[in-house]
C-alpha positions as a Python dict, from the first residue, in 0.01 Angstrom:
ca = {
    (1, 'M'): (0, 0, 0),
    (2, 'K'): (245, 85, 280),
    (3, 'R'): (255, 395, 375),
    (4, 'T'): (502, 656, 508),
    (5, 'I'): (372, 715, 851),
    (6, 'L'): (47, 662, 998),
    (7, 'A'): (-25, 901, 1273),
    (8, 'E'): (-253, 1209, 1342),
    (9, 'V'): (-44, 1505, 1182),
    (10, 'E'): (-215, 1869, 1191),
    (11, 'G'): (-39, 2155, 1120),
    (12, 'W'): (291, 2105, 1039),
    (13, 'T'): (392, 1978, 650),
    (14, 'P'): (717, 1753, 624),
    (15, 'I'): (1029, 1805, 462),
    (16, 'I'): (1244, 1536, 396),
    (17, 'D'): (1561, 1610, 398),
    (18, 'S'): (1755, 1359, 162),
    (19, 'M'): (1448, 1399, -59),
    (20, 'A'): (1532, 1793, -43),
    (21, 'S'): (1921, 1767, -51),
    (22, 'L'): (1896, 1523, -413),
    (23, 'H'): (1595, 1659, -597),
    (24, 'G'): (1564, 2034, -443),
    (25, 'L'): (1333, 2209, -160),
    (26, 'I'): (1001, 2238, -457),
    (27, 'H'): (1086, 1871, -473),
    (28, 'A'): (1058, 1792, -112),
    (29, 'A'): (758, 2015, -17),
    (30, 'I'): (535, 1869, -299),
    (31, 'F'): (569, 1579, -184),
    (32, 'G'): (533, 1642, 239),
    (33, 'R'): (240, 1789, 111),
    (34, 'V'): (34, 1527, -96),
    (35, 'W'): (173, 1345, 210),
    (36, 'R'): (-5, 1540, 440),
    (37, 'F'): (-320, 1447, 235),
    (38, 'C'): (-229, 1080, 237),
    (39, 'Q'): (-275, 1089, 608),
    (40, 'M'): (-671, 1134, 571),
    (41, 'E'): (-927, 869, 615),
    (42, 'D'): (-863, 683, 363),
    (43, 'G'): (-554, 691, 261),
    (44, 'V'): (-469, 865, -29),
    (45, 'C'): (-471, 1303, -171),
    (46, 'R'): (-756, 1371, -375),
    (47, 'A'): (-609, 1715, -341),
    (48, 'S'): (-622, 1903, -704),
    (49, 'T'): (-328, 2108, -785),
    (50, 'H'): (-460, 2458, -749),
    (51, 'T'): (-489, 2343, -406),
    (52, 'I'): (-187, 2218, -369),
    (53, 'A'): (19, 2522, -566),
    (54, 'E'): (-233, 2770, -386),
    (55, 'F'): (-92, 2608, -39),
    (56, 'L'): (286, 2623, -104),
    (57, 'G'): (279, 3004, -342),
    (58, 'L'): (347, 2758, -719),
    (59, 'D'): (201, 2710, -1022),
    (60, 'R'): (-11, 2428, -1135),
    (61, 'A'): (258, 2400, -1408),
    (62, 'T'): (532, 2302, -1153),
    (63, 'I'): (323, 2123, -929),
    (64, 'C'): (201, 1894, -1212),
    (65, 'R'): (540, 1810, -1336),
    (66, 'H'): (701, 1705, -1029),
    (67, 'L'): (392, 1536, -956),
    (68, 'E'): (496, 1318, -1265),
    (69, 'V'): (921, 1279, -1121),
    (70, 'L'): (761, 1195, -808),
    (71, 'V'): (566, 906, -966),
    (72, 'E'): (828, 798, -1176),
    (73, 'E'): (1061, 759, -841),
    (74, 'G'): (837, 533, -669),
    (75, 'Y'): (782, 803, -382),
    (76, 'L'): (392, 817, -472),
    (77, 'K'): (173, 597, -696),
    (78, 'D'): (-120, 789, -915),
    (79, 'L'): (-426, 551, -878),
    (80, 'T'): (-626, 704, -1217),
    (81, 'P'): (-317, 721, -1397),
    (82, 'E'): (-567, 708, -1757),
    (83, 'L'): (-778, 1027, -1559),
    (84, 'R'): (-799, 1371, -1809),
    (85, 'N'): (-963, 1712, -1705),
    (86, 'R'): (-1015, 1541, -1332),
    (87, 'P'): (-770, 1559, -1011),
    (88, 'H'): (-572, 1232, -994),
    (89, 'I'): (-547, 1024, -648),
    (90, 'Y'): (-160, 979, -542),
    (91, 'A'): (-123, 709, -256),
    (92, 'D'): (218, 715, -89),
    (93, 'T'): (428, 395, -106),
    (94, 'G'): (596, 414, 168),
    (95, 'K'): (945, 475, -55),
    (96, 'A'): (992, 781, 170),
    (97, 'S'): (997, 671, 560),
    (98, 'L'): (929, 914, 809),
    (99, 'K'): (923, 735, 1202),
    (100, 'L'): (755, 939, 1465),
    (101, 'S'): (795, 843, 1823),
    (102, 'I'): (642, 864, 2173),
    (103, 'A'): (741, 795, 2483),
    (104, 'A'): (609, 719, 2823),
    (105, 'E'): (751, 756, 3163),
    (106, 'N'): (603, 608, 3517),
    (107, 'K'): (701, 830, 3728),
    (108, 'G'): (506, 648, 4082),
    (109, 'F'): (173, 683, 4208),
    (110, 'A'): (27, 972, 4422),
    (111, 'T'): (-183, 902, 4760),
    (112, 'V'): (-534, 1045, 4683),
    (113, 'A'): (-433, 1282, 4979),
    (114, 'Q'): (-180, 1435, 4761),
    (115, 'R'): (-317, 1485, 4489),
    (116, 'N'): (-625, 1613, 4619),
    (117, 'S'): (-406, 1867, 4831),
    (118, 'Q'): (-268, 1953, 4502),
    (119, 'S'): (-517, 1932, 4242),
    (120, 'E'): (-605, 2316, 4209),
    (121, 'T'): (-151, 2385, 4179),
    (122, 'V'): (-174, 2092, 3884),
    (123, 'A'): (-541, 2230, 3698),
    (124, 'Q'): (-343, 2566, 3674),
    (125, 'S'): (44, 2439, 3618),
    (126, 'N'): (-186, 2235, 3317),
    (127, 'T'): (-353, 2580, 3206),
    (128, 'G'): (5, 2736, 3198),
    (129, 'V'): (193, 2560, 2966),
    (130, 'A'): (-127, 2434, 2754),
    (131, 'E'): (-147, 2793, 2679),
    (132, 'S'): (239, 2784, 2629),
    (133, 'N'): (248, 2511, 2420),
    (134, 'S'): (-48, 2617, 2203),
    (135, 'A'): (173, 2946, 2159),
    (136, 'V'): (466, 2784, 2040),
    (137, 'A'): (333, 2586, 1805),
    (138, 'Q'): (139, 2842, 1676),
    (139, 'S'): (490, 2990, 1612),
    (140, 'N'): (661, 2702, 1473),
    (141, 'T'): (419, 2688, 1242),
    (142, 'T'): (431, 2987, 1127),
    (143, 'V'): (818, 2989, 1144),
    (144, 'A'): (798, 2655, 951),
    (145, 'E'): (585, 2848, 680),
    (146, 'S'): (861, 3154, 624),
    (147, 'R'): (1132, 2988, 634),
    (148, 'M'): (1022, 2738, 353),
    (149, 'S'): (827, 3024, 166),
    (150, 'K'): (1176, 3238, 201),
    (151, 'S'): (1335, 2919, 46),
    (152, 'I'): (1172, 2827, -206),
    (153, 'K'): (1180, 3168, -372),
    (154, 'R'): (1559, 3137, -343),
    (155, 'L'): (1566, 2820, -510),
    (156, 'S'): (1778, 2873, -840),
    (157, 'K'): (1669, 2768, -1154),
    (158, 'K'): (1909, 2463, -1172),
    (159, 'Q'): (1634, 2176, -1086),
    (160, 'E'): (1323, 2374, -1241),
    (161, 'N'): (1564, 2388, -1594),
    (162, 'R'): (1623, 2000, -1575),
    (163, 'L'): (1225, 1955, -1560),
    (164, 'N'): (1209, 2108, -1829),
    (165, 'A'): (1437, 1961, -2016),
    (166, 'A'): (1312, 1644, -2019),
    (167, 'L'): (934, 1799, -2116),
    (168, 'P'): (839, 1744, -2496),
    (169, 'R'): (915, 2015, -2736),
    (170, 'E'): (643, 2225, -2845),
    (171, 'P'): (540, 2108, -3242),
    (172, 'R'): (708, 2342, -3532),
    (173, 'P'): (480, 2536, -3733),
    (174, 'R'): (321, 2388, -3986),
    (175, 'D'): (556, 2422, -4301),
    (176, 'L'): (302, 2380, -4593),
    (177, 'H'): (504, 2380, -4904),
    (178, 'F'): (662, 2105, -4716),
    (179, 'E'): (337, 1909, -4695),
    (180, 'A'): (257, 1997, -5042),
    (181, 'L'): (544, 1860, -5174),
    (182, 'A'): (549, 1567, -4997),
    (183, 'D'): (154, 1505, -5146),
    (184, 'I'): (290, 1519, -5476),
    (185, 'T'): (608, 1318, -5450),
    (186, 'G'): (412, 1033, -5278),
    (187, 'L'): (612, 1057, -4975),
    (188, 'M'): (300, 1118, -4713),
    (189, 'P'): (353, 904, -4404),
    (190, 'P'): (6, 777, -4303),
    (191, 'E'): (-249, 963, -4161),
    (192, 'R'): (13, 1271, -4205),
    (193, 'D'): (209, 1160, -3888),
    (194, 'W'): (592, 1240, -3996),
    (195, 'K'): (820, 1035, -3737),
    (196, 'Q'): (721, 758, -3954),
    (197, 'L'): (906, 1020, -4225),
    (198, 'T'): (1256, 824, -4316),
    (199, 'R'): (1532, 1085, -4237),
    (200, 'T'): (1673, 1049, -4533),
    (201, 'A'): (1291, 1132, -4723),
    (202, 'A'): (1265, 1441, -4461),
    (203, 'G'): (1584, 1581, -4634),
    (204, 'Q'): (1486, 1530, -4966),
    (205, 'L'): (1116, 1775, -4899),
    (206, 'S'): (1324, 1943, -4636),
    (207, 'R'): (1576, 2120, -4948),
    (208, 'Y'): (1362, 2135, -5234),
    (209, 'A'): (1126, 2278, -5058),
    (210, 'K'): (1323, 2535, -4944),
    (211, 'E'): (1477, 2568, -5313),
    (212, 'L'): (1035, 2639, -5401),
    (213, 'R'): (1003, 2867, -5111),
    (214, 'D'): (1347, 3064, -5243),
    (215, 'V'): (1169, 3136, -5606),
    (216, 'D'): (855, 3262, -5452),
    (217, 'A'): (699, 2913, -5547),
    (218, 'T'): (286, 2879, -5339),
    (219, 'P'): (165, 2560, -5164),
    (220, 'E'): (-83, 2576, -5429),
    (221, 'Q'): (156, 2602, -5706),
    (222, 'I'): (306, 2271, -5588),
    (223, 'A'): (50, 2128, -5513),
    (224, 'G'): (-87, 2190, -5893),
    (225, 'F'): (203, 2043, -6034),
    (226, 'W'): (50, 1700, -6034),
    (227, 'Q'): (-148, 1750, -6236),
    (228, 'W'): (-11, 1883, -6548),
    (229, 'F'): (287, 1585, -6479),
    (230, 'K'): (45, 1327, -6536),
    (231, 'R'): (-40, 1495, -6905),
    (232, 'N'): (273, 1613, -6984),
    (233, 'D'): (547, 1349, -6825),
    (234, 'W'): (561, 971, -6914),
    (235, 'R'): (604, 848, -6571),
    (236, 'G'): (257, 1089, -6459),
    (237, 'K'): (80, 939, -6790),
    (238, 'A'): (170, 566, -6552),
    (239, 'N'): (59, 706, -6229),
    (240, 'Q'): (386, 722, -6097),
    (241, 'P'): (531, 1084, -5902),
    (242, 'P'): (770, 1263, -5940),
    (243, 'A'): (1076, 1256, -5758),
    (244, 'P'): (1124, 1612, -5544),
    (245, 'A'): (1423, 1704, -5709),
    (246, 'D'): (1201, 1681, -6062),
    (247, 'V'): (1016, 1863, -5942),
    (248, 'V'): (1203, 2115, -5919),
    (249, 'K'): (1387, 2063, -6241),
    (250, 'L'): (1060, 2064, -6455),
    (251, 'W'): (932, 2361, -6162),
    (252, 'S'): (1012, 2680, -6460),
    (253, 'Q'): (837, 2433, -6806),
    (254, 'Y'): (514, 2376, -6562),
    (255, 'L'): (532, 2777, -6494),
    (256, 'N'): (570, 2821, -6833),
    (257, 'G'): (323, 2568, -6967),
    (258, 'E'): (559, 2352, -7157),
    (259, 'K'): (604, 2000, -7193),
    (260, 'P'): (911, 1757, -7100),
    (261, 'N'): (1007, 1783, -7432),
    (262, 'G'): (1024, 2212, -7484),
    (263, 'T'): (684, 2183, -7647),
    (264, 'H'): (485, 2502, -7545),
    (265, 'R'): (83, 2475, -7411),
    (266, 'N'): (-116, 2787, -7299),
    (267, 'S'): (156, 3053, -7311),
    (268, 'N'): (122, 3343, -7407),
    (269, 'P'): (436, 3432, -7672),
    (270, 'Q'): (306, 3806, -7696),
    (271, 'D'): (381, 3896, -7344),
    (272, 'P'): (722, 3887, -7238),
    (273, 'E'): (697, 4031, -6882),
    (274, 'R'): (580, 3700, -6807),
    (275, 'Q'): (844, 3525, -7064),
    (276, 'A'): (1091, 3773, -6828),
    (277, 'R'): (972, 3640, -6490),
    (278, 'L'): (928, 3257, -6590),
    (279, 'Q'): (1305, 3332, -6725),
    (280, 'R'): (1451, 3472, -6408),
    (281, 'L'): (1251, 3210, -6191),
    (282, 'A'): (1437, 2918, -6421),
    (283, 'D'): (1765, 3128, -6374),
    (284, 'A'): (1751, 3130, -5993),
    (285, 'I'): (1664, 2775, -5951),
    (286, 'N'): (1955, 2614, -6214),
    (287, 'Q'): (2221, 2877, -6036),
    (288, 'R'): (2140, 2722, -5701),
    (289, 'R'): (2144, 2406, -5843),
    (290, 'R'): (2458, 2507, -5990),
    (291, 'E'): (2626, 2670, -5641),
    (292, 'R'): (2546, 2320, -5487),
    (293, 'A'): (2689, 2088, -5707),
    (294, 'K'): (3009, 2286, -5681),
    (295, 'A'): (3021, 2317, -5305),
    (296, 'A'): (2926, 1926, -5318),
    (297, 'R'): (3223, 1907, -5517),
    (298, 'A'): (3476, 2138, -5326),
    (299, 'G'): (3388, 1904, -5004),
    (300, 'G'): (3454, 1645, -5135),
    (301, 'G'): (3792, 1666, -5239),
    (302, 'S'): (3836, 1854, -4888),
}
């Protein structure tokens, strides 16, 4: 596999201008750090996201998001895409091209006498130059790290927001009324994979689950409706599940212990408080249905 550069690199991390301009400084800094590890003997980066994050002063989640984008854009290749809970191994693809150039110039040859006479002076000069170069290199490294740290802190949230927008959203909290209604109406998708639920079925379940929730129905009561329906309705006796609208329509009869034809079963006519409560529930359901029908007619006529 091609690599961006084959060179001995020590003491600095590259920031590619074109990548920083297109994707932001954090993006370019993370690539530069991974690139540094790719210059090791085996030519790949085996560093953990924690190690990269600690060096750049970022969190691990940010490192992971940018690494995914770098792989998608072809700057890096993930050699262990199926690995879980362990550091992945990344390779530089060579898409971001870096070149180093070193030139040598022949200044001529000195005589042995000249070299001998000047050896002490040259040695002293070389020592001074080496010390000076070392100090300059350390200073440049410190300045580069300081500038990169300040630039990262000043970076706007726009780049982070763009990456966060591409992440999958957190799953919604479970709606037990919705699930119980899906169970008794036969609309529950295989293995509870809600992505397989049609938009029409999901709309009906959401609407009627809300109506049942509004009249204080519990998921346990919704689950118990199926047994009552099987005993008292001809469709249930034929093992045909009710539609979500049927559950709401027959809800007051179910709570009141009535059969669909109006016959009472297991009711207690001497309990006026219970009868009044059930009547209020039935009135509330019927009122909401009338309001929805009225709103639908008004919307169709406009």
